[in-house]
Backbone bond lengths (Angstrom), bond angles and torsions (degrees), N, CA, C in turn:
res aa  C-N    CA-C-N  psi(-1)  N-CA   C-N-CA  omega(-1)  CA-C   N-CA-C  phi
1 X - - - 1.472 - - 1.529 108.88 -
2 X 1.295 116.33 58.98 1.466 122.56 -171.21 1.530 112.75 -61.68
3 X 1.341 117.21 -44.31 1.465 120.60 -176.16 1.529 112.71 -96.83
4 X 1.334 117.35 -8.25 1.453 119.56 -176.64 1.516 113.51 77.42
5 X 1.312 117.61 8.66 1.461 123.23 179.51 1.523 107.65 -161.20
6 X 1.322 118.59 161.82 1.471 119.87 178.47 1.524 111.20 -60.39
7 X 1.324 116.69 138.10 1.463 122.23 177.80 1.523 108.49 -135.38
8 X 1.315 115.69 151.64 1.460 120.27 -173.14 1.525 110.42 -136.61
9 X 1.330 115.76 158.33 1.459 120.36 169.37 1.525 108.39 -66.31
10 X 1.318 116.81 143.32 1.463 119.78 -173.70 1.523 112.25 -75.86
11 X 1.324 115.81 140.43 1.460 121.03 172.32 1.526 110.93 -98.73
12 X 1.346 116.39 -9.72 1.462 120.60 -178.48 1.522 109.47 -175.31
13 X 1.321 115.93 151.96 1.462 120.97 172.79 1.510 111.98 -98.94
14 X 1.335 116.34 10.92 1.459 120.93 -171.23 1.524 114.54 -61.01
15 X 1.324 117.61 -48.63 1.463 119.45 -174.95 1.521 110.67 -60.32
16 X 1.324 116.83 -40.67 1.458 120.60 178.01 1.525 110.99 -68.86
17 X 1.334 116.50 -37.10 1.465 120.27 177.95 1.521 110.94 -63.19
18 X 1.330 117.19 -32.42 1.461 120.19 177.21 1.523 110.94 -61.57
19 X 1.329 116.35 -38.52 1.466 120.03 178.27 1.524 110.37 -63.86
20 X 1.330 116.64 -43.79 1.466 120.20 178.10 1.527 111.16 -64.79
21 X 1.335 117.18 -41.72 1.462 120.60 -177.86 1.522 111.48 -63.55
22 X 1.331 116.49 -32.28 1.459 120.13 177.99 1.521 111.32 -60.65
23 X 1.333 116.35 -32.13 1.466 120.81 -179.36 1.524 112.89 -94.95
24 X 1.340 116.64 -36.26 1.468 120.62 -169.89 1.526 113.52 -110.83
25 X 1.289 118.79 1.26 1.470 126.76 176.27 1.525 113.15 78.46
26 X 1.334 118.19 -72.35 1.462 120.88 -178.34 1.521 109.48 -121.57
27 X 1.332 116.76 124.26 1.467 121.40 -177.25 1.530 108.73 -140.13
28 X 1.337 115.91 172.31 1.458 119.66 171.12 1.519 109.14 -150.42
29 X 1.317 115.91 158.88 1.460 121.77 172.50 1.527 108.21 -124.08
30 X 1.321 116.14 155.29 1.469 121.72 175.38 1.513 107.24 -147.81
31 X 1.324 116.08 113.21 1.452 118.39 -176.72 1.511 112.14 -167.38
32 X 1.337 116.70 175.72 1.469 120.88 179.81 1.523 111.48 -69.39
33 X 1.308 114.52 146.13 1.457 122.72 -176.34 1.525 108.33 -136.95
34 X 1.325 115.99 145.02 1.466 119.99 -174.31 1.527 110.41 -126.07
35 X 1.331 116.27 137.61 1.461 121.52 177.68 1.526 109.26 -134.83
36 X 1.322 116.32 124.62 1.469 121.04 179.45 1.524 110.17 -92.52
37 X 1.327 115.88 45.81 1.459 120.89 176.70 1.529 108.68 -89.88
38 X 1.300 116.83 134.18 1.465 119.96 179.93 1.529 109.35 -85.15
39 X 1.340 114.86 63.93 1.465 121.42 -175.84 1.519 109.92 -112.29
40 X 1.310 116.03 99.24 1.465 121.13 177.46 1.529 109.26 -93.99
41 X 1.318 115.82 78.25 1.460 120.89 -179.40 1.524 109.16 -128.35
42 X 1.315 115.79 174.95 1.463 121.19 -179.31 1.518 112.35 -79.38
43 X 1.337 117.60 2.32 1.464 120.20 -178.16 1.526 113.30 -130.31
44 X 1.338 117.43 13.25 1.465 121.14 -179.65 1.523 111.49 -122.62
45 X 1.332 115.22 141.24 1.459 123.53 172.69 1.519 108.51 -130.81
46 X 1.334 116.91 152.29 1.462 120.45 174.21 1.526 110.61 -79.02
47 X 1.335 116.70 -26.16 1.468 122.30 176.06 1.519 108.19 -132.63
48 X 1.318 116.17 126.31 1.459 120.20 177.78 1.527 108.80 -146.95
49 X 1.315 115.96 173.57 1.465 121.47 179.54 1.521 109.13 -107.60
50 X 1.337 115.26 137.46 1.457 119.30 -174.83 1.523 111.71 -128.80
51 X 1.327 114.12 136.98 1.463 122.96 174.38 1.520 106.83 -98.22
52 X 1.344 117.15 125.91 1.462 120.59 -174.90 1.529 111.33 -133.62
53 X 1.326 118.22 93.42 1.467 120.64 172.20 1.531 110.70 -75.08
54 X 1.324 116.12 149.41 1.462 122.42 175.16 1.524 107.54 -136.26
55 X 1.330 117.34 126.80 1.460 123.13 -171.85 1.522 110.57 -120.08
56 X 1.324 117.04 122.77 1.462 120.78 174.05 1.527 109.88 -83.00
57 X 1.332 115.15 157.46 1.465 122.29 -177.95 1.530 110.13 55.57
58 X 1.333 116.02 44.66 1.461 122.15 -177.53 1.520 109.99 -136.78
59 X 1.337 115.63 145.42 1.459 120.50 174.69 1.527 109.44 -113.79
60 X 1.330 116.90 -170.16 1.460 120.00 -175.41 1.526 111.68 -63.71
61 X 1.328 117.43 -37.12 1.466 119.83 178.62 1.527 110.77 -62.11
62 X 1.326 116.86 -42.69 1.469 120.44 176.64 1.525 110.80 -62.28
63 X 1.320 115.68 -39.35 1.465 121.37 -178.87 1.530 110.82 -62.93
64 X 1.325 115.90 -45.87 1.464 120.24 179.96 1.523 110.93 -65.20
65 X 1.336 116.47 -40.17 1.464 120.05 179.29 1.523 110.94 -63.92
66 X 1.327 117.00 -40.71 1.466 121.46 179.06 1.526 110.53 -65.30
67 X 1.330 117.13 -43.12 1.464 120.89 -179.51 1.525 111.15 -62.97
68 X 1.332 116.62 -43.19 1.463 120.44 179.44 1.522 110.86 -65.42
69 X 1.333 116.80 -44.12 1.467 120.70 179.82 1.523 110.93 -63.90
70 X 1.332 116.42 -37.57 1.466 120.56 179.69 1.523 110.64 -63.04
71 X 1.334 116.43 -49.60 1.464 119.63 -178.59 1.526 110.66 -63.06
72 X 1.321 117.18 -42.13 1.460 119.56 -179.67 1.525 111.36 -64.96
73 X 1.323 117.24 -37.80 1.465 120.17 177.32 1.526 110.89 -62.40
74 X 1.326 116.49 -46.40 1.469 120.59 -179.38 1.525 110.49 -61.21
75 X 1.326 116.59 -45.73 1.463 120.91 -178.64 1.527 110.78 -62.81
76 X 1.335 116.90 -45.22 1.465 120.37 179.08 1.526 110.98 -61.98
77 X 1.324 117.00 -40.16 1.464 120.96 -179.85 1.527 110.89 -64.58
78 X 1.323 116.56 -44.18 1.468 120.96 179.81 1.526 110.61 -62.66
79 X 1.324 117.09 -45.65 1.463 120.47 -179.07 1.521 111.87 -63.99
80 X 1.315 117.00 -34.31 1.465 121.14 -177.26 1.520 112.52 -81.60
81 X 1.328 117.31 -36.36 1.464 120.41 -170.32 1.525 114.96 -108.15
82 X 1.315 117.83 -6.10 1.471 120.59 -177.97 1.528 110.12 -128.46
83 X 1.323 116.28 46.68 1.465 120.27 -172.54 1.524 112.57 -63.56
84 X 1.331 117.36 -42.92 1.467 119.41 -179.60 1.529 111.02 -63.84
85 X 1.328 115.74 -42.47 1.467 119.34 177.97 1.525 110.70 -61.95
86 X 1.330 116.43 -43.61 1.458 119.71 -177.93 1.525 111.44 -67.36
87 X 1.332 117.30 -34.66 1.470 119.96 174.66 1.529 110.36 -62.40
88 X 1.337 115.87 -39.97 1.467 120.32 177.83 1.527 110.44 -62.40
89 X 1.345 115.99 -49.55 1.466 119.36 -179.77 1.526 110.77 -61.90
90 X 1.332 116.40 -39.14 1.457 121.07 -179.00 1.532 111.50 -64.83
91 X 1.344 116.10 -31.42 1.464 121.04 -178.50 1.522 112.33 -83.87
92 X 1.331 116.55 -42.05 1.462 120.39 -168.03 1.531 115.52 -111.52
93 X 1.313 118.32 -21.47 1.472 120.26 -174.54 1.528 111.79 -108.09
94 X 1.314 117.15 -58.09 1.473 121.12 -179.49 1.521 109.46 -141.49
95 X 1.302 116.71 106.11 1.464 120.00 177.61 1.528 108.95 -67.25
96 X 1.326 116.10 128.57 1.455 120.44 -178.92 1.509 114.10 97.31
97 X 1.334 117.52 3.50 1.468 119.50 -176.46 1.522 111.97 -65.36
98 X 1.331 117.53 -34.43 1.466 119.67 -179.41 1.526 110.22 -64.21
99 X 1.331 116.90 -43.00 1.465 119.51 177.20 1.523 110.67 -65.29
100 X 1.333 116.63 -40.41 1.471 119.80 179.69 1.515 111.21 -59.63
101 X 1.328 116.85 -45.40 1.459 120.27 179.99 1.524 111.17 -70.19
102 X 1.322 117.18 -35.90 1.468 120.09 177.82 1.523 110.65 -62.21
103 X 1.330 116.75 -39.14 1.464 120.35 177.36 1.524 111.00 -62.87
104 X 1.331 116.64 -39.62 1.469 120.46 178.36 1.525 110.27 -62.66
105 X 1.324 116.41 -40.95 1.464 120.86 -177.96 1.522 112.31 -68.85
106 X 1.323 116.88 -28.48 1.464 120.12 -170.62 1.524 114.27 -103.65
107 X 1.317 118.37 -27.48 1.462 120.75 -173.19 1.524 112.19 -90.39
108 X 1.334 115.03 152.44 1.457 119.97 170.53 1.528 109.19 -74.20
109 X 1.331 116.59 141.47 1.457 120.78 -179.61 1.530 109.69 -77.15
110 X 1.320 115.37 144.99 1.461 121.07 175.39 1.524 109.08 -77.08
111 X 1.329 116.92 140.27 1.464 121.28 174.89 1.523 109.23 -124.09
112 X 1.319 117.11 136.54 1.450 121.37 173.15 1.524 109.29 -153.17
113 X 1.318 115.72 157.77 1.458 119.65 179.46 1.530 109.88 -78.94
114 X 1.318 115.05 161.45 1.471 120.76 175.48 1.526 110.26 -56.85
115 X 1.334 116.67 -42.79 1.463 120.79 -179.46 1.521 110.97 -59.68
116 X 1.333 116.78 -44.22 1.468 120.38 177.98 1.528 111.13 -65.12
117 X 1.336 116.36 -37.42 1.467 120.27 179.35 1.528 110.83 -63.77
118 X 1.334 116.81 -41.81 1.466 120.65 178.88 1.530 110.31 -64.06
119 X 1.329 117.11 -43.34 1.466 120.25 178.40 1.523 110.73 -61.32
120 X 1.321 116.04 -40.48 1.464 121.19 178.30 1.526 110.85 -61.43
121 X 1.328 116.52 -43.44 1.468 120.99 -179.70 1.524 111.74 -67.97
122 X 1.334 116.64 -36.92 1.463 120.33 179.66 1.531 111.31 -66.32
123 X 1.324 116.08 -29.76 1.467 120.60 179.55 1.523 112.28 -84.86
124 X 1.332 116.87 -11.58 1.465 120.78 -176.75 1.527 111.11 -66.46
125 X 1.311 115.66 137.90 1.469 120.68 177.49 1.524 108.90 -89.04
126 X 1.320 113.96 65.48 1.461 120.57 -175.91 1.520 108.67 -147.34
127 X 1.312 116.40 138.60 1.463 120.91 177.86 1.527 109.38 -91.49
128 X 1.323 115.96 105.12 1.458 120.95 179.37 1.524 110.04 -84.00
129 X 1.317 115.78 147.44 1.465 120.43 176.08 1.518 110.80 -65.93
130 X 1.345 116.04 -38.40 1.462 121.48 -179.96 1.529 108.84 -104.96
131 X 1.344 117.92 122.42 1.467 121.06 -178.95 1.530 111.66 -60.60
132 X 1.323 115.35 150.28 1.461 121.82 -178.31 1.521 109.53 -109.20
133 X 1.323 116.37 130.89 1.454 122.47 170.83 1.521 108.00 -155.56
134 X 1.337 116.23 159.11 1.460 118.99 -179.79 1.527 108.99 -63.64
135 X 1.307 116.48 128.79 1.456 121.70 -177.59 1.509 113.26 106.24
136 X 1.344 117.31 -11.43 1.464 119.22 178.46 1.522 109.80 -81.66
137 X 1.317 115.59 154.37 1.459 121.23 174.77 1.526 107.37 -84.90
138 X 1.320 117.52 122.42 1.460 120.68 -176.65 1.524 110.73 -63.07
139 X 1.315 116.11 133.91 1.459 122.62 179.93 1.527 110.05 -93.79
140 X 1.330 115.23 169.83 1.464 120.39 -178.40 1.524 111.75 -56.22
141 X 1.329 117.14 -40.16 1.466 119.54 -178.99 1.530 111.41 -63.85
142 X 1.337 117.17 -34.48 1.461 120.89 177.57 1.525 110.22 -70.24
143 X 1.326 115.66 -45.05 1.461 120.76 -178.02 1.521 111.12 -62.57
144 X 1.328 116.38 -44.84 1.464 119.99 -178.16 1.530 111.42 -69.41
145 X 1.323 117.12 -34.81 1.466 119.19 176.29 1.527 110.13 -60.99
146 X 1.331 116.04 -44.86 1.465 120.05 -177.34 1.521 111.21 -61.67
147 X 1.324 117.37 -49.68 1.463 119.80 -174.49 1.525 113.03 -80.40
148 X 1.336 117.95 -34.47 1.467 120.30 -175.12 1.526 113.03 -87.64
149 X 1.326 116.86 -41.18 1.462 119.53 -174.07 1.528 112.81 -101.06
150 X 1.318 116.71 -44.05 1.461 118.79 -176.43 1.527 112.05 -74.73
151 X 1.344 116.60 -36.30 1.464 119.56 -176.70 1.525 112.95 -119.57
152 X 1.325 117.13 20.83 1.453 122.23 168.68 1.510 116.45 59.06
153 X 1.329 117.45 35.66 1.460 120.22 176.46 1.512 114.99 89.93
154 X 1.319 117.34 4.54 1.471 120.58 177.79 1.531 109.46 -83.30
155 X 1.338 117.93 137.22 1.468 119.31 174.84 1.525 111.23 -58.75
156 X 1.313 116.16 143.56 1.461 122.26 -176.68 1.522 109.07 -126.93
157 X 1.326 116.33 134.61 1.465 121.18 174.83 1.522 108.19 -109.37
158 X 1.329 115.93 119.45 1.463 121.91 177.19 1.525 108.26 -102.44
159 X 1.322 116.90 133.79 1.465 121.41 -174.82 1.533 110.84 -128.02
160 X 1.330 114.41 167.81 1.467 122.91 173.72 1.530 112.39 60.39
161 X 1.322 114.83 67.36 1.469 122.64 -179.65 1.534 110.98 -84.65
162 X 1.337 117.95 156.64 1.474 120.23 173.72 1.525 110.60 -58.21
163 X 1.316 116.37 136.17 1.468 119.09 -176.16 1.526 111.80 -66.93
164 X 1.340 117.21 -23.92 1.463 120.26 -176.56 1.527 112.92 -69.55
165 X 1.316 118.42 -17.79 1.472 120.02 -179.80 1.528 111.39 -108.98
166 X 1.335 116.23 11.41 1.459 119.96 -178.91 1.533 110.63 -124.17
167 X 1.346 117.67 159.17 1.469 121.22 -177.13 1.529 113.29 -66.55
168 X 1.322 114.94 166.93 1.463 122.79 -172.50 1.519 113.92 -66.59
169 X 1.325 118.11 -24.31 1.465 120.89 -169.92 1.529 114.04 -85.19
170 X 1.333 118.12 -1.22 1.459 120.46 -176.99 1.523 110.80 -84.12
171 X 1.327 116.82 140.33 1.459 121.95 -173.69 1.528 111.40 -69.72
172 X 1.321 114.48 128.89 1.459 119.94 -179.15 1.518 110.29 -74.32
173 X 1.333 116.50 134.63 1.460 121.34 176.31 1.523 110.57 -78.61
174 X 1.328 115.26 168.73 1.460 120.15 -175.74 1.524 113.03 -65.10
175 X 1.345 117.46 -22.31 1.466 118.99 -178.98 1.524 112.97 -74.98
176 X 1.351 117.40 -11.14 1.456 121.67 178.67 1.515 114.49 75.29
177 X 1.337 117.35 -4.60 1.466 121.18 -177.86 1.524 112.92 -110.57
178 X 1.313 116.62 -23.83 1.466 120.42 -176.25 1.522 110.51 -121.65
179 X 1.322 115.18 165.43 1.463 121.32 178.03 1.524 109.33 -124.91
180 X 1.332 114.97 160.37 1.467 121.87 -177.99 1.521 109.86 -80.15
181 X 1.330 114.62 69.80 1.465 121.74 -178.51 1.517 109.28 -115.75
182 X 1.327 115.81 156.38 1.464 119.79 176.82 1.523 109.82 -145.69
183 X 1.333 115.20 147.29 1.463 122.97 171.14 1.517 108.25 -126.40
184 X 1.325 116.38 136.23 1.456 120.68 174.05 1.526 109.11 -100.06
185 X 1.323 115.83 124.57 1.457 122.29 -179.55 1.523 109.54 -106.76
186 X 1.332 116.15 138.05 1.462 120.76 178.98 1.528 109.24 -131.15
187 X 1.343 117.60 156.54 1.467 120.57 179.62 1.524 111.87 -59.40
188 X 1.337 115.71 149.41 1.463 125.92 175.50 1.527 113.49 73.47
189 X 1.308 118.63 -26.97 1.465 121.97 -175.40 1.519 111.72 -108.77
190 X 1.333 116.90 -43.26 1.451 120.47 -170.54 1.516 109.01 94.22
191 X 1.329 117.13 -129.64 1.472 119.83 -178.84 1.527 110.55 -67.99
192 X 1.324 115.49 123.57 1.459 121.67 176.06 1.520 111.05 -109.09
193 X 1.324 116.59 -36.27 1.463 122.64 -177.33 1.523 108.88 -131.66
194 X 1.325 116.03 139.06 1.455 121.67 172.53 1.513 109.30 -131.39
195 X 1.329 116.86 134.47 1.462 118.66 -177.75 1.512 111.90 -156.58
196 X 1.324 115.03 -178.57 1.461 119.53 -179.39 1.518 110.32 -167.56
197 X 1.333 114.27 163.06 1.457 120.22 161.89 1.516 105.86 -81.97
198 X 1.327 116.31 136.14 1.465 119.83 -175.90 1.529 110.39 -84.99
199 X 1.309 115.50 152.40 1.467 120.71 177.85 1.520 109.00 -77.14
200 X 1.339 116.84 109.09 1.468 120.17 -178.53 1.524 112.31 -96.53
201 X 1.340 118.04 -4.84 1.464 121.74 -178.37 1.528 109.36 -90.68
202 X 1.313 116.50 119.05 1.463 122.01 -173.90 1.519 112.22 -58.23
203 X 1.333 118.00 -45.35 1.463 120.07 -175.86 1.530 111.56 -65.08
204 X 1.308 117.29 -39.86 1.469 120.38 177.73 1.526 110.83 -65.31
205 X 1.328 116.12 -40.72 1.461 120.38 -178.43 1.528 110.92 -65.90
206 X 1.328 116.74 -44.38 1.468 120.18 178.86 1.530 110.99 -63.93
207 X 1.318 116.61 -40.08 1.467 120.36 179.05 1.529 111.03 -62.99
208 X 1.326 116.17 -39.87 1.469 119.75 -179.62 1.525 111.23 -68.55
209 X 1.320 117.36 -39.10 1.464 120.68 176.26 1.527 110.67 -61.48
210 X 1.332 116.20 -39.97 1.465 120.41 177.82 1.530 110.82 -65.04
211 X 1.337 116.72 -42.45 1.466 120.73 179.80 1.525 111.31 -58.42
212 X 1.323 115.88 -38.64 1.463 121.00 -177.24 1.526 112.48 -90.03
213 X 1.355 115.32 1.95 1.468 121.43 179.33 1.536 111.90 56.21
214 X 1.329 115.05 41.12 1.458 121.28 175.30 1.519 109.38 -92.85
215 X 1.312 116.69 146.21 1.455 122.20 -177.24 1.530 110.02 -75.06
216 X 1.335 115.83 110.26 1.467 119.41 -176.90 1.521 112.14 -65.75
217 X 1.331 116.96 -26.45 1.464 119.29 179.33 1.528 111.45 -63.77
218 X 1.320 117.10 -29.26 1.465 120.43 178.50 1.524 111.62 -70.87
219 X 1.334 115.98 -19.60 1.462 120.66 -177.78 1.527 111.69 -111.91
220 X 1.335 116.69 25.88 1.462 119.84 -173.92 1.520 112.22 -57.05
221 X 1.332 117.00 -43.52 1.464 119.91 -177.34 1.528 111.29 -70.82
222 X 1.334 116.26 -32.22 1.463 120.75 179.03 1.527 109.97 -69.81
223 X 1.324 116.06 -39.17 1.464 120.27 176.05 1.522 111.17 -67.89
224 X 1.332 116.92 -36.09 1.466 120.47 178.71 1.522 112.15 -62.71
225 X 1.322 117.36 -28.95 1.465 120.00 176.28 1.524 110.71 -59.56
226 X 1.334 116.36 -30.11 1.465 120.87 176.78 1.529 110.93 -89.60
227 X 1.313 115.45 -38.47 1.463 120.50 -174.57 1.526 111.68 -60.65
228 X 1.318 116.72 -37.51 1.466 120.54 -175.51 1.526 112.85 -105.23
229 X 1.330 115.80 21.51 1.457 119.73 174.28 1.508 112.38 110.33
230 X 1.331 116.21 124.32 1.455 120.59 -179.37 1.516 108.99 -136.72
231 X 1.311 116.13 -179.89 1.463 122.36 177.13 1.530 107.62 -136.12
232 X 1.318 117.49 155.94 1.469 118.40 172.10 1.526 109.49 -58.97
233 X 1.318 116.68 131.74 1.459 119.26 -179.82 1.519 110.02 -150.47
234 X 1.321 115.02 159.99 1.462 120.99 -174.87 1.519 109.06 -151.59
235 X 1.316 115.43 163.96 1.460 119.32 179.28 1.513 110.97 -169.04
236 X 1.321 115.13 178.09 1.463 119.52 178.99 1.517 110.34 -152.49
237 X 1.322 115.15 165.65 1.458 121.87 176.33 1.519 109.87 -122.44
238 X 1.325 115.39 138.72 1.466 121.83 179.30 1.515 108.53 -128.46
239 X 1.329 116.98 119.68 1.458 120.73 178.07 1.519 110.71 -72.95
240 X 1.331 116.43 119.42 1.466 120.48 -174.13 1.528 111.70 -61.74
241 X 1.331 116.83 -41.79 1.466 119.52 -178.16 1.531 111.82 -66.78
242 X 1.322 117.10 -33.89 1.468 118.75 174.95 1.527 110.46 -67.71
243 X 1.323 116.59 -34.61 1.462 119.92 176.23 1.526 110.51 -63.89
244 X 1.337 116.66 -43.16 1.466 120.98 176.57 1.527 109.95 -61.99
245 X 1.321 116.28 -43.68 1.464 121.34 178.96 1.529 110.50 -59.62
246 X 1.318 116.23 -44.73 1.462 121.37 -179.84 1.526 111.71 -64.88
247 X 1.340 116.60 -41.37 1.463 121.31 -174.19 1.520 113.57 -79.13
248 X 1.331 117.61 -19.22 1.466 120.48 -177.00 1.523 113.40 -108.71
249 X 1.331 117.10 -20.16 1.452 120.44 -179.52 1.514 114.62 85.28
250 X 1.330 118.14 4.81 1.463 119.39 -179.90 1.529 109.70 -66.31
251 X 1.330 115.79 145.88 1.460 120.71 -172.20 1.522 112.97 -76.90
252 X 1.338 117.06 -37.52 1.465 120.44 -171.61 1.521 110.82 -116.74
253 X 1.317 116.10 128.84 1.459 121.19 -177.57 1.526 112.21 -62.93
254 X 1.326 117.31 -21.08 1.467 120.08 179.23 1.528 111.56 -66.32
255 X 1.330 116.52 -17.81 1.463 120.72 175.83 1.524 112.27 -88.10
256 X 1.338 116.82 0.49 1.462 120.96 -177.95 1.522 112.38 -102.28
257 X 1.333 117.24 4.17 1.465 121.37 -179.72 1.529 107.76 -139.49
258 X 1.330 118.52 140.54 1.473 119.82 -174.79 1.528 114.24 -59.98
259 X 1.328 117.11 -43.19 1.462 120.80 -176.65 1.530 109.45 -126.58
260 X 1.330 117.39 83.40 1.467 119.86 -176.33 1.521 112.75 -66.97
261 X 1.319 115.58 134.30 1.466 122.34 174.92 1.523 107.51 -120.91
262 X 1.311 115.10 123.37 1.454 121.83 -174.10 1.527 109.14 -134.83
263 X 1.337 118.88 169.63 1.469 119.61 179.79 1.523 111.88 -53.02
264 X 1.329 116.36 123.42 1.454 121.60 179.15 1.510 114.97 79.96
265 X 1.335 117.35 5.36 1.465 119.80 -177.41 1.520 110.58 -143.79
266 X 1.343 115.55 110.76 1.466 121.82 174.36 1.523 107.90 -142.53
267 X 1.331 115.81 60.62 1.457 121.63 -173.53 1.527 112.89 -69.57
268 X 1.329 116.38 -30.09 1.470 118.79 -171.08 1.527 111.45 -103.28
């Protein structure tokens, strides 16, 4: 009973970053993150590192613009400063990776709403393993179809997801059914970045916690950030190993981290 109360491995540094952003405007965190999802895929880890910017005086549009600019900056830097490495990857790992990354650096990202994305998938002449309907959480096969086949390898940002499949802290839209959330999808990986405008209105936040039957006492300090004055703010999370996977063309994310830990496997 080390802390005198239940304690858990962190799934994100976001809530704490919001407190810092309230005082310092623009901040970021970078640290280990843990997910107890039983996902044995080539793009999931039980432990990974996440980059999480948090921006004060920002809405969802600002958040999407920051995420796109961040990815383009990283890609441009890699292409300019790691030419020998990229030639190696282009020869031995993924032929055409340099052109793929160059397109990301130069092209405008596609934006569409979740509703439009679902309609697009329903019209697709493809048999998906996971059925598509409004309200479902998009799977990797859906994400990759959208960015790789529908938009020819261009990164895609999907926004305004159903609130029922998103966490409590995302700002509710005026329609009452969706939240100001966004996911950035990229070829070969699928979701690379996930973010949202945060709910800064105390009454909406308390109502959402009640809907999900979450203990408000556990979030007293987070609620106080709104109770004693807040600002519109937004942020996103980017999995570092998925970024490495995207930038190098390697097939399995377990090759993007020195000591991979996955469901049922923590040897190191």
